[in-house]
MDAnalysis code that builds the backbone (N, CA, C; Angstrom):
import MDAnalysis as mda
import numpy as np

u = mda.Universe.empty(690, n_residues=230, atom_resindex=np.repeat(np.arange(230), 3), trajectory=True)
u.add_TopologyAttr("name", ["N", "CA", "C"] * 230)
u.add_TopologyAttr("resid", np.arange(1, 231))
u.add_TopologyAttr("resname", ["MET", "LYS", "ASP", "ASP", "ILE", "SER", "ILE", "ALA", "TYR", "GLN", "ASP", "ARG", "LEU", "ARG", "GLU", "LEU", "GLY", "PHE", "SER", "VAL", "GLU", "LYS", "ALA", "ARG", "ARG", "LEU", "GLN", "MET", "LEU", "LEU", "SER", "ARG", "LYS", "VAL", "ILE", "ALA", "ARG", "ASP", "TYR", "PHE", "ASN", "THR", "PRO", "ILE", "LYS", "TYR", "VAL", "ALA", "GLY", "VAL", "ASP", "VAL", "ALA", "TYR", "SER", "ASN", "ARG", "LEU", "SER", "ILE", "GLY", "ALA", "VAL", "ALA", "VAL", "PHE", "ASP", "TYR", "THR", "SER", "LEU", "GLU", "PRO", "VAL", "GLU", "ILE", "LYS", "THR", "ALA", "ILE", "THR", "GLU", "THR", "ARG", "PHE", "PRO", "TYR", "ILE", "PRO", "THR", "LEU", "LEU", "SER", "PHE", "ARG", "GLU", "ILE", "PRO", "ALA", "ALA", "VAL", "LEU", "ALA", "ILE", "ARG", "LYS", "LEU", "THR", "ILE", "LYS", "PRO", "ASP", "ILE", "PHE", "LEU", "VAL", "ASP", "GLY", "GLN", "GLY", "PHE", "ALA", "HIS", "PRO", "TYR", "HIS", "PHE", "GLY", "PHE", "ALA", "SER", "HIS", "LEU", "GLY", "VAL", "ILE", "LEU", "ASP", "ILE", "CYS", "THR", "ILE", "GLY", "VAL", "ALA", "LYS", "ASN", "LEU", "LEU", "CYS", "GLY", "LYS", "ILE", "MET", "GLU", "THR", "GLU", "GLY", "SER", "PHE", "TRP", "LYS", "PRO", "ILE", "VAL", "TYR", "GLU", "GLY", "GLU", "VAL", "ILE", "GLY", "GLY", "ALA", "VAL", "PHE", "THR", "LYS", "PRO", "GLY", "ALA", "LYS", "PRO", "ILE", "TYR", "VAL", "ASN", "VAL", "GLY", "HIS", "LYS", "ILE", "SER", "LEU", "GLU", "THR", "ALA", "ILE", "LYS", "VAL", "VAL", "LEU", "GLU", "CYS", "THR", "ARG", "ASN", "TYR", "ARG", "VAL", "PRO", "GLU", "PRO", "LEU", "ARG", "GLU", "ALA", "HIS", "MET", "ALA", "ALA", "GLN", "ARG", "VAL", "LYS", "ARG", "ASN", "ILE", "ILE", "ARG"])
u.atoms.positions = np.array([
    [132.534, 66.062, 143.313],
    [131.617, 67.268, 143.419],
    [130.294, 66.831, 143.402],
    [129.645, 67.578, 144.260],
    [128.369, 67.042, 144.852],
    [127.258, 68.120, 144.145],
    [126.369, 67.712, 143.163],
    [125.477, 68.528, 142.652],
    [124.359, 69.029, 143.509],
    [123.889, 68.362, 144.392],
    [122.897, 68.728, 145.347],
    [123.440, 69.711, 146.147],
    [124.461, 69.923, 146.405],
    [125.020, 71.227, 146.939],
    [124.932, 72.356, 146.252],
    [125.619, 72.157, 144.909],
    [125.579, 73.384, 144.097],
    [124.329, 73.979, 143.787],
    [123.310, 72.880, 143.393],
    [121.756, 73.070, 143.308],
    [121.092, 73.850, 144.372],
    [121.453, 73.314, 145.653],
    [120.857, 74.088, 146.614],
    [121.212, 75.428, 147.033],
    [122.544, 75.609, 146.818],
    [122.917, 76.918, 146.664],
    [122.573, 77.805, 145.810],
    [122.376, 77.382, 144.397],
    [121.970, 78.090, 143.417],
    [120.722, 78.848, 143.926],
    [119.770, 77.889, 144.396],
    [118.311, 77.825, 144.718],
    [118.238, 79.017, 145.974],
    [118.995, 78.928, 146.995],
    [119.138, 79.892, 148.011],
    [119.515, 81.160, 147.392],
    [120.589, 81.146, 146.401],
    [120.616, 82.630, 145.971],
    [119.198, 83.145, 145.503],
    [118.924, 82.358, 144.796],
    [117.271, 82.880, 144.019],
    [116.468, 83.663, 145.319],
    [116.569, 82.808, 146.104],
    [115.621, 83.397, 147.688],
    [116.229, 84.554, 148.208],
    [117.500, 84.700, 148.138],
    [118.267, 85.853, 148.483],
    [117.528, 87.388, 147.701],
    [117.552, 86.949, 146.296],
    [117.184, 88.322, 145.678],
    [118.719, 89.141, 145.839],
    [119.540, 88.589, 146.199],
    [121.159, 89.565, 146.341],
    [121.058, 90.659, 147.503],
    [120.410, 90.556, 148.227],
    [120.167, 91.319, 149.494],
    [121.685, 91.052, 149.829],
    [122.538, 92.166, 150.149],
    [123.920, 92.368, 150.852],
    [123.728, 91.775, 152.240],
    [122.877, 92.042, 153.094],
    [122.837, 91.497, 154.370],
    [122.434, 90.010, 154.423],
    [121.566, 89.822, 153.369],
    [121.230, 88.019, 153.582],
    [122.590, 87.316, 152.880],
    [122.826, 87.816, 152.023],
    [124.221, 87.253, 151.167],
    [125.337, 87.195, 152.365],
    [125.534, 87.962, 152.901],
    [126.395, 88.129, 154.323],
    [126.175, 86.921, 155.277],
    [124.823, 86.916, 155.769],
    [124.373, 85.850, 156.429],
    [124.823, 84.530, 155.812],
    [124.478, 84.431, 154.536],
    [124.601, 82.910, 154.132],
    [126.138, 82.382, 153.876],
    [127.055, 83.953, 153.582],
    [128.848, 83.577, 153.691],
    [129.081, 83.352, 154.890],
    [128.948, 83.690, 155.944],
    [129.006, 83.420, 157.398],
    [128.685, 81.935, 157.878],
    [127.408, 81.696, 157.450],
    [126.950, 80.261, 157.709],
    [127.779, 79.358, 157.065],
    [128.028, 79.455, 155.525],
    [128.928, 78.420, 154.655],
    [130.283, 78.511, 155.195],
    [130.765, 79.491, 156.194],
    [132.312, 79.505, 156.010],
    [132.602, 78.407, 157.550],
    [131.623, 78.090, 158.242],
    [131.565, 77.160, 159.216],
    [131.580, 75.639, 158.719],
    [131.477, 75.484, 157.233],
    [131.763, 73.804, 156.532],
    [133.395, 73.898, 155.814],
    [134.302, 75.015, 156.124],
    [135.602, 75.133, 155.633],
    [136.199, 73.833, 156.525],
    [137.145, 73.345, 155.897],
    [137.793, 72.294, 156.311],
    [139.194, 72.539, 155.668],
    [140.034, 72.836, 157.140],
    [141.197, 73.778, 156.868],
    [142.443, 72.101, 157.271],
    [142.236, 71.042, 156.771],
    [143.403, 70.120, 156.886],
    [143.316, 69.642, 155.608],
    [144.483, 68.551, 155.246],
    [144.482, 67.896, 153.736],
    [143.357, 66.902, 153.806],
    [142.497, 66.440, 152.755],
    [141.359, 66.152, 152.627],
    [141.187, 65.866, 151.205],
    [142.055, 65.353, 150.538],
    [142.076, 64.899, 149.092],
    [142.779, 63.684, 148.719],
    [142.556, 63.332, 147.191],
    [142.876, 62.264, 146.998],
    [144.508, 62.367, 146.827],
    [145.150, 61.149, 147.113],
    [146.970, 61.029, 147.061],
    [147.128, 59.718, 146.459],
    [148.216, 59.913, 145.492],
    [148.851, 60.972, 145.227],
    [148.387, 61.677, 144.371],
    [148.704, 63.273, 144.298],
    [147.953, 64.194, 143.302],
    [148.495, 63.557, 141.966],
    [147.365, 63.885, 141.143],
    [147.525, 63.655, 139.787],
    [147.222, 64.668, 138.790],
    [146.521, 65.153, 139.217],
    [145.731, 66.622, 138.424],
    [145.530, 67.480, 139.280],
    [146.041, 68.827, 139.125],
    [146.001, 70.147, 139.666],
    [145.403, 71.019, 138.443],
    [144.467, 72.022, 139.135],
    [143.502, 72.838, 138.254],
    [143.842, 74.222, 138.638],
    [144.061, 75.321, 137.366],
    [143.628, 76.545, 138.065],
    [142.267, 77.297, 137.608],
    [141.465, 77.973, 138.409],
    [140.655, 78.957, 138.173],
    [140.410, 80.331, 138.129],
    [140.072, 80.727, 136.960],
    [140.091, 82.083, 137.032],
    [138.511, 82.904, 136.366],
    [138.254, 84.143, 136.589],
    [137.180, 84.751, 136.054],
    [137.382, 85.923, 135.720],
    [137.120, 86.412, 134.321],
    [137.488, 87.932, 133.516],
    [135.518, 88.406, 133.024],
    [136.001, 89.583, 132.948],
    [134.497, 89.958, 132.992],
    [134.861, 90.931, 131.479],
    [133.558, 90.914, 130.948],
    [133.471, 91.952, 129.623],
    [131.978, 92.727, 129.480],
    [131.956, 93.556, 129.891],
    [130.533, 94.160, 129.745],
    [129.616, 93.892, 130.864],
    [128.552, 93.182, 130.409],
    [127.612, 92.093, 131.556],
    [127.764, 90.822, 131.563],
    [128.769, 90.376, 131.061],
    [129.170, 89.144, 131.045],
    [130.491, 88.488, 132.166],
    [130.201, 87.741, 132.295],
    [131.556, 87.034, 133.690],
    [131.915, 85.546, 132.488],
    [133.279, 85.445, 132.582],
    [133.854, 84.647, 131.766],
    [134.730, 83.906, 132.659],
    [134.095, 82.430, 132.742],
    [134.860, 81.651, 133.770],
    [136.118, 80.410, 133.002],
    [136.999, 80.245, 133.683],
    [138.209, 79.607, 132.954],
    [138.680, 78.437, 134.076],
    [139.172, 77.280, 133.646],
    [139.776, 76.288, 134.441],
    [140.746, 75.742, 133.454],
    [141.760, 75.498, 133.842],
    [142.865, 75.011, 133.149],
    [143.444, 73.578, 133.955],
    [143.760, 72.480, 133.314],
    [144.001, 71.252, 134.397],
    [145.495, 71.042, 133.703],
    [146.038, 70.408, 134.958],
    [147.654, 70.179, 134.453],
    [147.635, 68.986, 135.082],
    [148.772, 68.314, 134.667],
    [149.362, 67.018, 135.067],
    [150.544, 67.359, 136.372],
    [150.032, 66.844, 137.429],
    [150.815, 67.357, 138.370],
    [152.186, 67.040, 138.152],
    [152.389, 65.916, 137.954],
    [154.166, 65.556, 137.749],
    [154.742, 66.450, 136.557],
    [154.208, 66.558, 135.372],
    [154.967, 67.250, 134.403],
    [154.829, 68.344, 134.318],
    [153.551, 68.836, 134.900],
    [153.074, 70.696, 135.075],
    [152.585, 70.919, 133.485],
    [152.128, 69.736, 132.543],
    [151.492, 70.129, 131.497],
    [150.395, 70.436, 131.405],
    [149.694, 71.062, 130.128],
    [148.270, 71.004, 130.188],
    [147.586, 70.400, 129.894],
    [146.558, 69.698, 130.092],
    [145.931, 68.558, 129.430],
    [144.263, 68.673, 129.276],
    [143.664, 69.789, 129.935],
    [142.442, 70.055, 129.378],
    [142.266, 71.603, 129.939],
    [141.316, 72.681, 128.566],
    [140.951, 73.936, 129.067],
    [139.347, 73.830, 129.175],
    [139.229, 74.682, 129.633],
    [137.570, 74.894, 129.406],
    [137.048, 76.271, 130.058],
    [136.336, 76.877, 129.388],
    [135.782, 78.597, 129.446],
    [134.044, 78.096, 129.282],
    [133.413, 79.259, 129.932],
    [131.949, 79.465, 129.897],
    [131.788, 80.945, 130.376],
    [130.619, 80.961, 129.340],
    [130.323, 82.540, 129.467],
    [128.643, 82.495, 130.082],
    [128.743, 83.409, 131.072],
    [127.438, 83.786, 131.666],
    [127.175, 85.244, 131.861],
    [125.729, 85.248, 131.705],
    [125.453, 87.020, 132.289],
    [125.826, 86.922, 133.649],
    [126.831, 88.326, 133.835],
    [126.810, 88.860, 135.496],
    [125.744, 89.257, 136.006],
    [125.345, 88.327, 137.431],
    [124.141, 88.850, 137.949],
    [124.231, 89.241, 139.525],
    [125.376, 89.616, 139.743],
    [125.890, 90.160, 140.910],
    [126.950, 91.281, 141.009],
    [126.434, 92.066, 141.606],
    [127.646, 93.571, 141.867],
    [128.753, 93.447, 142.540],
    [129.523, 94.155, 141.741],
    [130.965, 93.938, 142.743],
    [130.854, 94.705, 144.047],
    [131.061, 93.909, 145.067],
    [130.881, 94.291, 146.477],
    [131.968, 93.867, 147.205],
    [132.787, 94.652, 147.503],
    [133.931, 94.004, 148.263],
    [133.676, 93.211, 149.499],
    [134.502, 91.900, 149.413],
    [134.414, 91.035, 150.735],
    [133.136, 89.881, 150.315],
    [132.391, 90.233, 149.134],
    [131.139, 89.506, 148.627],
    [131.444, 89.059, 147.205],
    [132.850, 89.158, 146.742],
    [133.203, 89.149, 145.257],
    [132.872, 87.571, 144.498],
    [133.070, 86.607, 146.110],
    [132.827, 85.319, 145.501],
    [131.456, 84.964, 144.707],
    [130.303, 85.720, 145.222],
    [129.255, 85.340, 144.593],
    [129.096, 85.879, 143.503],
    [129.750, 86.987, 143.024],
    [129.612, 87.209, 141.421],
    [130.663, 86.316, 140.813],
    [131.521, 86.003, 141.218],
    [132.323, 84.823, 140.421],
    [132.134, 83.169, 140.047],
    [131.521, 83.105, 141.367],
    [130.954, 81.500, 141.121],
    [130.159, 80.958, 140.063],
    [128.956, 81.495, 139.536],
    [128.473, 81.309, 138.593],
    [129.055, 81.047, 137.254],
    [129.929, 81.508, 136.736],
    [130.736, 81.256, 135.663],
    [131.945, 80.298, 135.769],
    [132.223, 80.456, 137.344],
    [133.534, 79.305, 137.581],
    [132.934, 77.991, 137.257],
    [131.935, 78.017, 138.063],
    [131.222, 76.494, 137.936],
    [130.832, 75.876, 137.023],
    [130.307, 76.738, 135.949],
    [130.089, 76.253, 134.493],
    [131.209, 75.770, 133.591],
    [132.496, 76.487, 134.073],
    [133.438, 76.141, 133.560],
    [133.953, 74.773, 134.056],
    [134.038, 74.485, 135.363],
    [134.525, 73.275, 135.773],
    [133.384, 72.260, 135.533],
    [132.057, 72.371, 135.430],
    [131.242, 71.557, 135.243],
    [131.321, 70.871, 133.737],
    [132.200, 71.455, 132.666],
    [132.793, 71.169, 131.509],
    [133.684, 70.343, 131.361],
    [134.637, 70.086, 132.438],
    [135.455, 69.325, 132.535],
    [135.199, 67.432, 132.344],
    [136.198, 66.758, 132.045],
    [135.964, 65.450, 131.221],
    [137.351, 64.894, 132.546],
    [138.251, 65.454, 133.162],
    [139.032, 65.288, 134.091],
    [138.718, 65.795, 135.441],
    [138.841, 64.934, 136.149],
    [138.621, 65.411, 137.559],
    [139.743, 65.629, 138.245],
    [139.971, 66.998, 138.821],
    [141.653, 67.505, 139.610],
    [141.203, 67.259, 140.623],
    [142.312, 66.786, 141.460],
    [142.732, 66.637, 142.719],
    [142.360, 67.887, 143.747],
    [143.176, 68.832, 142.842],
    [143.160, 70.161, 143.562],
    [142.894, 71.347, 142.910],
    [142.435, 72.477, 143.389],
    [141.710, 73.798, 142.379],
    [142.829, 74.596, 143.048],
    [143.605, 75.552, 142.063],
    [144.462, 76.829, 142.746],
    [143.210, 77.640, 141.931],
    [142.721, 78.536, 142.799],
    [141.558, 79.470, 142.339],
    [142.294, 81.096, 142.575],
    [141.974, 81.752, 141.550],
    [142.367, 83.356, 141.679],
    [141.498, 84.151, 142.702],
    [141.974, 83.826, 143.750],
    [141.122, 84.733, 144.752],
    [141.365, 84.237, 146.090],
    [141.049, 85.045, 147.183],
    [141.493, 84.440, 148.548],
    [140.518, 83.535, 149.283],
    [140.691, 82.960, 150.021],
    [140.060, 81.898, 150.633],
    [139.913, 81.790, 152.239],
    [140.803, 81.386, 153.162],
    [140.485, 82.101, 154.459],
    [141.110, 83.192, 154.754],
    [141.881, 83.801, 154.139],
    [142.763, 85.294, 153.991],
    [141.668, 86.191, 153.542],
    [140.545, 86.496, 154.402],
    [139.485, 87.132, 154.085],
    [139.028, 87.595, 155.039],
    [138.468, 88.809, 155.413],
    [137.750, 89.175, 156.665],
    [136.859, 88.265, 157.181],
    [135.984, 87.603, 156.564],
    [134.830, 86.678, 157.089],
    [135.340, 85.197, 156.917],
    [136.810, 85.075, 156.511],
    [137.357, 83.900, 156.441],
    [136.917, 82.872, 155.332],
    [136.130, 83.557, 154.449],
    [135.139, 82.864, 153.304],
    [135.181, 83.332, 152.186],
    [136.552, 83.553, 151.288],
    [136.785, 84.217, 150.313],
    [136.163, 83.172, 148.727],
    [136.665, 83.847, 147.684],
    [136.229, 82.673, 146.365],
    [136.515, 81.591, 146.397],
    [138.007, 81.212, 147.105],
    [138.539, 79.805, 146.966],
    [137.671, 78.864, 147.770],
    [137.396, 79.371, 148.992],
    [136.445, 78.561, 150.112],
    [135.155, 78.481, 149.662],
    [134.427, 79.332, 149.077],
    [133.184, 79.681, 148.600],
    [133.036, 78.163, 147.827],
    [134.024, 78.471, 146.604],
    [133.857, 77.364, 145.333],
    [134.120, 75.982, 146.093],
    [135.102, 75.750, 147.001],
    [135.255, 74.724, 147.522],
    [134.133, 73.929, 148.374],
    [133.483, 74.732, 148.995],
    [132.388, 74.169, 149.689],
    [130.961, 74.096, 148.982],
    [130.982, 74.805, 148.218],
    [129.692, 74.570, 147.557],
    [130.025, 73.723, 146.501],
    [131.138, 72.990, 145.809],
    [131.410, 71.902, 145.090],
    [131.792, 70.694, 145.530],
    [132.260, 71.210, 147.261],
    [132.768, 69.953, 147.732],
    [134.553, 69.058, 147.125],
    [135.012, 70.358, 146.953],
    [136.419, 70.072, 146.288],
    [137.344, 70.825, 147.249],
    [138.754, 70.432, 147.180],
    [139.907, 70.841, 147.220],
    [140.177, 71.919, 146.918],
    [140.413, 73.233, 147.363],
    [141.049, 74.540, 146.655],
    [141.814, 75.447, 147.593],
    [142.535, 76.064, 146.938],
    [143.955, 76.842, 147.296],
    [143.569, 78.067, 146.652],
    [143.229, 79.303, 147.840],
    [143.030, 80.508, 147.484],
    [144.699, 81.057, 147.218],
    [144.778, 81.653, 145.995],
    [146.119, 82.152, 145.179],
    [145.474, 83.574, 145.049],
    [146.276, 84.669, 145.603],
    [145.961, 85.850, 145.180],
    [147.185, 87.004, 145.083],
    [147.019, 87.898, 144.066],
    [147.955, 88.718, 143.727],
    [148.029, 90.005, 144.664],
    [147.000, 90.375, 145.750],
    [146.969, 91.118, 146.506],
    [146.625, 90.740, 147.918],
    [146.971, 91.471, 148.675],
    [146.305, 91.040, 150.117],
    [145.488, 91.760, 150.662],
    [144.426, 90.927, 150.903],
    [142.956, 91.717, 151.040],
    [142.833, 92.423, 152.895],
    [143.173, 91.499, 154.046],
    [143.628, 92.054, 155.024],
    [144.720, 91.210, 155.830],
    [145.013, 91.696, 157.036],
    [145.923, 91.223, 157.907],
    [147.374, 91.810, 157.139],
    [148.328, 91.314, 158.117],
    [149.940, 91.815, 157.738],
    [150.637, 90.766, 157.828],
    [151.811, 91.239, 157.122],
    [152.740, 90.029, 156.976],
    [153.720, 90.260, 157.651],
    [154.154, 89.089, 158.646],
    [155.206, 89.280, 159.710],
    [156.655, 88.844, 159.039],
    [157.225, 89.570, 159.411],
    [158.832, 89.747, 159.063],
    [159.191, 88.201, 159.563],
    [159.767, 87.447, 158.626],
    [160.691, 86.412, 159.169],
    [162.087, 86.294, 158.457],
    [162.981, 85.648, 159.218],
    [164.244, 85.494, 158.402],
    [164.546, 84.181, 157.816],
    [165.296, 84.341, 156.525],
    [165.602, 83.167, 155.647],
    [164.497, 82.034, 155.451],
    [163.349, 82.654, 155.033],
    [162.169, 81.695, 154.626],
    [161.566, 82.000, 153.259],
    [160.971, 81.490, 152.354],
    [160.460, 81.551, 151.195],
    [159.200, 81.696, 151.587],
    [158.625, 81.952, 152.472],
    [157.493, 82.562, 153.056],
    [157.412, 83.123, 154.247],
    [156.269, 84.137, 154.222],
    [156.302, 84.633, 155.601],
    [154.675, 85.096, 156.005],
    [154.423, 84.714, 157.263],
    [152.949, 84.341, 157.409],
    [152.091, 85.911, 157.794],
    [150.876, 85.422, 157.154],
    [150.049, 86.691, 156.893],
    [149.065, 86.383, 158.668],
    [149.122, 87.801, 159.162],
    [148.294, 87.337, 160.338],
    [147.188, 88.487, 160.426],
    [145.840, 88.126, 160.960],
    [145.037, 88.976, 161.050],
    [144.204, 88.896, 162.389],
    [144.099, 89.750, 163.104],
    [143.461, 89.391, 164.683],
    [143.865, 88.538, 165.608],
    [145.531, 88.128, 165.447],
    [146.075, 87.310, 165.892],
    [146.288, 85.848, 165.534],
    [145.414, 85.919, 164.222],
    [145.647, 84.499, 163.548],
    [145.933, 84.468, 162.516],
    [147.124, 83.114, 162.192],
    [147.724, 83.129, 160.961],
    [146.548, 83.038, 159.860],
    [146.604, 83.522, 158.819],
    [145.498, 83.621, 157.899],
    [146.223, 82.995, 156.298],
    [147.265, 82.916, 156.447],
    [147.735, 82.571, 154.845],
    [149.224, 83.010, 154.753],
    [150.209, 82.794, 153.639],
    [151.268, 83.098, 153.699],
    [151.575, 84.054, 152.401],
    [152.785, 84.976, 152.477],
    [153.187, 85.619, 151.433],
    [154.026, 84.612, 151.050],
    [154.009, 84.281, 149.967],
    [154.978, 83.212, 149.478],
    [156.145, 83.698, 148.142],
    [157.192, 83.652, 148.360],
    [157.855, 84.420, 147.456],
    [158.491, 83.142, 146.477],
    [157.687, 83.109, 145.003],
    [157.936, 82.377, 144.050],
    [158.846, 82.852, 142.929],
    [159.126, 84.137, 142.957],
    [160.516, 84.125, 141.933],
    [161.145, 85.591, 142.695],
    [162.664, 85.494, 142.413],
    [163.458, 86.221, 143.135],
    [163.078, 87.396, 142.483],
    [163.004, 88.711, 143.522],
    [162.744, 90.140, 143.331],
    [161.621, 90.241, 142.879],
    [160.706, 89.254, 142.793],
    [159.055, 90.029, 142.456],
    [158.369, 89.848, 143.623],
    [157.496, 90.556, 143.501],
    [156.190, 90.431, 145.413],
    [155.775, 89.070, 145.068],
    [155.259, 88.773, 146.452],
    [154.849, 87.557, 146.956],
    [153.613, 87.596, 146.175],
    [153.123, 86.326, 146.266],
    [151.661, 86.001, 146.045],
    [151.015, 85.502, 147.329],
    [150.151, 85.494, 147.677],
    [149.391, 85.270, 148.806],
    [148.243, 83.999, 148.906],
    [149.018, 83.146, 149.710],
    [148.530, 81.840, 149.306],
    [147.465, 81.472, 150.849],
    [146.491, 80.771, 150.672],
    [145.652, 80.465, 151.687],
    [144.836, 79.376, 151.711],
    [144.608, 78.882, 152.784],
    [143.144, 77.561, 152.646],
    [142.466, 78.129, 151.658],
    [141.658, 77.163, 151.149],
    [140.498, 77.341, 150.516],
    [139.295, 76.521, 151.299],
    [139.844, 75.294, 151.025],
    [138.934, 74.204, 151.598],
    [139.430, 72.653, 151.285],
    [139.344, 71.944, 152.223],
    [140.209, 70.479, 152.524],
    [141.451, 70.599, 152.350],
    [142.139, 71.385, 152.685],
    [143.746, 71.553, 152.508],
    [144.242, 72.412, 153.742],
    [145.336, 71.928, 154.326],
    [146.256, 72.705, 155.315],
    [146.883, 74.075, 154.452],
    [147.306, 74.960, 155.490],
    [148.024, 75.770, 154.557],
    [149.548, 75.408, 154.223],
    [150.364, 74.551, 154.776],
    [151.350, 74.028, 154.881],
    [151.436, 73.371, 153.404],
    [150.345, 72.684, 153.034],
    [150.361, 71.628, 152.062],
    [149.922, 72.836, 151.078],
    [149.174, 73.581, 151.208],
    [148.671, 74.509, 149.883],
    [149.678, 75.395, 149.535],
    [150.820, 75.800, 150.585],
    [151.848, 76.594, 150.153],
    [152.958, 75.662, 149.222],
    [153.064, 74.297, 149.877],
    [153.777, 73.051, 148.984],
    [153.317, 73.148, 147.479],
    [151.956, 72.791, 147.487],
    [151.563, 72.566, 146.220],
    [151.467, 73.579, 144.911],
    [151.549, 74.697, 145.688],
    [151.764, 76.255, 144.719],
    [153.109, 76.251, 144.318],
    [154.310, 75.998, 145.103],
    [155.400, 76.085, 144.734],
    [155.827, 75.079, 143.715],
    [155.033, 73.989, 143.994],
    [155.610, 72.773, 142.925],
    [154.868, 73.187, 141.813],
    [153.877, 73.854, 141.720],
    [153.259, 74.276, 140.320],
    [153.670, 75.292, 139.553],
    [154.482, 76.105, 140.242],
    [155.331, 77.190, 139.948],
    [156.465, 77.472, 139.008],
    [157.045, 78.155, 137.858],
    [157.987, 77.378, 137.117],
    [158.607, 78.658, 136.866],
    [158.772, 79.729, 135.885],
    [159.412, 80.650, 135.605],
    [158.811, 82.174, 135.711],
    [157.345, 82.166, 136.746],
    [156.862, 83.289, 136.822],
    [156.135, 83.278, 137.869],
    [155.667, 84.224, 138.376],
    [155.257, 84.432, 139.956],
    [154.041, 83.742, 140.111],
    [153.183, 83.706, 139.092],
    [152.037, 83.140, 139.238],
    [151.950, 81.618, 138.836],
    [151.546, 80.506, 139.784],
    [151.594, 79.195, 139.355],
    [151.208, 79.057, 137.826],
    [151.488, 77.997, 137.124],
    [151.147, 77.274, 135.735],
    [149.824, 77.574, 135.548],
    [148.986, 76.417, 136.610],
    [147.715, 76.600, 135.928],
    [146.754, 77.900, 136.175],
    [147.023, 78.482, 137.017],
    [146.661, 79.664, 137.149],
    [146.774, 80.516, 136.134],
    [148.067, 80.733, 135.661],
    [148.266, 81.565, 134.326],
    [147.418, 81.413, 133.023],
    [147.457, 80.139, 133.075],
    [146.974, 79.407, 131.743],
    [145.481, 79.805, 131.911],
    [144.741, 79.334, 132.951],
    [143.281, 79.950, 133.343],
    [142.977, 81.254, 132.925],
    [143.901, 82.238, 133.354],
    [143.725, 83.523, 133.011],
    [143.683, 83.861, 131.626],
    [144.680, 83.342, 130.910],
    [144.833, 83.500, 129.550],
    [143.990, 83.013, 128.580],
    [143.077, 81.596, 129.117],
    [142.090, 81.389, 128.443],
    [141.080, 82.120, 128.621],
    [140.692, 82.995, 129.878],
    [139.574, 83.977, 129.992],
    [139.655, 85.267, 129.465],
    [141.157, 85.370, 129.215],
    [141.254, 86.715, 128.463],
    [140.872, 86.478, 126.690],
    [141.570, 85.126, 126.304],
    [141.081, 85.132, 124.800],
    [139.972, 85.026, 124.800],
    [139.158, 84.508, 125.402],
    [137.645, 84.853, 125.387],
    [137.124, 86.010, 125.501],
    [137.537, 86.552, 126.256],
    [137.314, 88.314, 126.377],
    [137.542, 88.975, 125.200],
    [138.928, 88.606, 124.661],
    [138.923, 89.672, 123.347],
    [138.189, 89.531, 122.162],
    [137.674, 87.836, 122.181],
    [137.013, 87.631, 121.050],
    [135.450, 87.982, 121.370],
    [134.999, 88.271, 122.439],
    [133.546, 88.960, 123.151],
    [133.827, 90.588, 122.242],
    [134.936, 91.442, 122.702],
    [135.218, 92.681, 122.497],
    [134.969, 93.060, 120.874],
    [135.747, 91.924, 120.121],
    [135.416, 91.981, 118.702],
    [134.091, 91.785, 118.121],
])
């Protein structure tokens, strides 16, 4: 992780004053830095899930690190911060980044790959939460979303995943992780190819639709949220 990148990013956000137009320009500028090929440490030792929950004016970031071979949790961290950016469709990453970064910076273990609850390349501007987080922290990320943001699923036979196509380009895959369940939507975040991203997600999935590291991150964020509400 490169501290100079994240600090520069935070300074830039303060300069923006949360202008939608300027935030969009920054988003499009950063999208050019996305690397859509495998560029991470091998063999993979640790994989993490990242999620963000909300309670009133607070954002709760959670990260759960799992051993990639045993798929057992080894470290879980959470962080709470004030929500400073409004909910704006296609700019959600600006809202979620601060809490997620705070939680990640608490880790004592360095994950090789992060599964992020949200889109990456499968985004109208090819720069969702997963890509945004990956670029500013210089980490390998995979977007894993529960809902389709853009594009259409192309029908194919005899496959555990179907390509998602947007404006003539494959931007991700609808991956069927559990028989009879809806797919999850996997796409490149940063420093990984779509083929490898799908492989990693499937290897991190057990008895549920959502990969284990993401499930654990979600539950950790919700536990903190319940305590805040009390």
